[in-house]
C-alpha positions as CSV (number, residue, x, y, z in Angstrom):
1,X,70.3,69.2,-41.0
2,X,67.7,70.6,-43.5
3,X,65.5,72.2,-41.6
4,X,68.5,74.3,-39.6
5,X,69.9,75.2,-42.4
6,X,67.1,76.7,-44.6
7,X,66.1,78.1,-41.2
8,X,69.7,80.4,-40.8
9,X,69.8,81.1,-44.0
10,X,66.6,83.5,-43.8
11,X,67.0,83.9,-40.8
12,X,71.1,85.7,-42.5
13,X,68.5,87.5,-45.7
14,X,66.5,89.2,-42.6
15,X,69.2,89.7,-41.0
16,X,67.6,87.6,-37.4
17,X,69.7,86.0,-35.1
18,X,70.5,82.6,-36.4
19,X,70.7,79.4,-34.0
20,X,72.0,76.1,-33.4
21,X,71.2,72.5,-35.0
22,X,69.5,72.1,-31.2
23,X,67.8,74.7,-31.0
24,X,66.1,74.3,-34.0
25,X,65.2,70.7,-33.0
26,X,63.3,72.9,-29.2
27,X,61.8,75.6,-31.8
28,X,60.3,73.5,-34.4
29,X,59.2,70.6,-31.8
30,X,56.6,73.1,-30.9
31,X,55.0,73.7,-33.7
32,X,53.5,70.4,-34.0
33,X,51.5,70.2,-30.9
34,X,50.6,74.3,-31.6
35,X,49.2,72.9,-34.9
36,X,47.3,69.9,-34.0
37,X,45.8,72.2,-31.1
38,X,45.0,74.4,-33.0
39,X,43.4,71.6,-35.7
40,X,41.6,70.2,-33.1
41,X,39.9,74.1,-31.9
42,X,38.6,75.2,-35.0
43,X,37.3,71.9,-35.9
44,X,35.2,71.3,-32.5
45,X,33.7,74.9,-33.5
46,X,32.3,73.8,-37.0
47,X,31.2,70.4,-35.6
48,X,29.3,72.2,-33.4
49,X,27.9,74.9,-36.8
50,X,27.6,71.6,-38.6
51,X,24.9,70.2,-36.0
52,X,23.2,73.8,-36.4
53,X,23.0,73.1,-39.5
54,X,21.8,69.5,-39.8
55,X,19.4,70.9,-37.1
56,X,17.7,73.5,-39.3
57,X,18.3,76.6,-36.2
58,X,17.1,79.9,-37.1
59,X,20.9,81.7,-38.2
60,X,20.0,83.9,-35.1
61,X,22.4,81.0,-33.6
62,X,25.0,80.8,-35.4
63,X,28.5,82.2,-34.6
64,X,31.4,83.5,-35.7
65,X,34.7,82.2,-33.5
66,X,37.6,84.0,-32.7
67,X,40.6,81.8,-31.0
68,X,43.5,82.3,-30.0
69,X,45.5,79.9,-28.6
70,X,48.2,82.1,-27.1
71,X,46.6,84.1,-24.9
72,X,44.0,81.9,-23.9
73,X,41.3,83.2,-25.9
74,X,38.0,82.2,-27.3
75,X,35.5,85.4,-28.9
76,X,32.5,84.9,-30.6
77,X,30.0,87.2,-32.6
78,X,26.8,87.1,-34.4
79,X,27.5,87.4,-37.6
80,X,26.3,90.0,-39.9
81,X,24.1,90.0,-42.9
82,X,25.9,89.7,-46.9
83,X,25.8,92.7,-47.8
84,X,23.4,92.8,-51.0
85,X,24.6,94.6,-54.8
86,X,21.5,95.4,-56.3
87,X,21.8,94.9,-60.2
88,X,18.6,96.2,-61.4
89,X,15.2,96.3,-60.6
90,X,14.4,93.4,-57.9
91,X,17.5,91.9,-58.4
92,X,20.4,92.1,-56.7
93,X,23.0,89.9,-55.8
94,X,25.5,89.3,-52.0
95,X,29.7,87.9,-52.0
96,X,27.8,84.6,-50.7
97,X,25.4,83.8,-54.2
98,X,26.7,81.9,-57.0
99,X,25.4,81.4,-60.0
100,X,25.3,78.8,-62.3
101,X,25.6,79.4,-66.0
102,X,24.2,76.4,-67.7
103,X,24.9,77.1,-71.5
104,X,26.9,74.1,-72.5
105,X,30.9,74.1,-73.4
106,X,31.7,78.4,-74.1
107,X,34.4,79.7,-73.4
108,X,34.2,83.3,-71.2
109,X,34.6,85.6,-74.4
110,X,31.6,83.6,-75.8
111,X,29.2,84.3,-72.5
């Protein structure tokens, strides 16, 4: 009853059609299998890429995966290199870099 009331309250706020409790159960009953299917598909794609890491494959072997289970669409592309930003001289960074500052227990202001 709470889910039905909440969804109808949201529908009323956004001027959408309100539905009965049975219709709410029907709609909500489709969400769990969709989440489980999507999670399984994404987990499988991640595992394929982790195997490539474990096998120390070249970067060209890695792929970006895009899925839309409603269509169904599975698309893959080669990841592009992250753009590097030059700081000074030959020192640069990208969004994938991480700097470890080992100065002990200090605040940002002291940094």
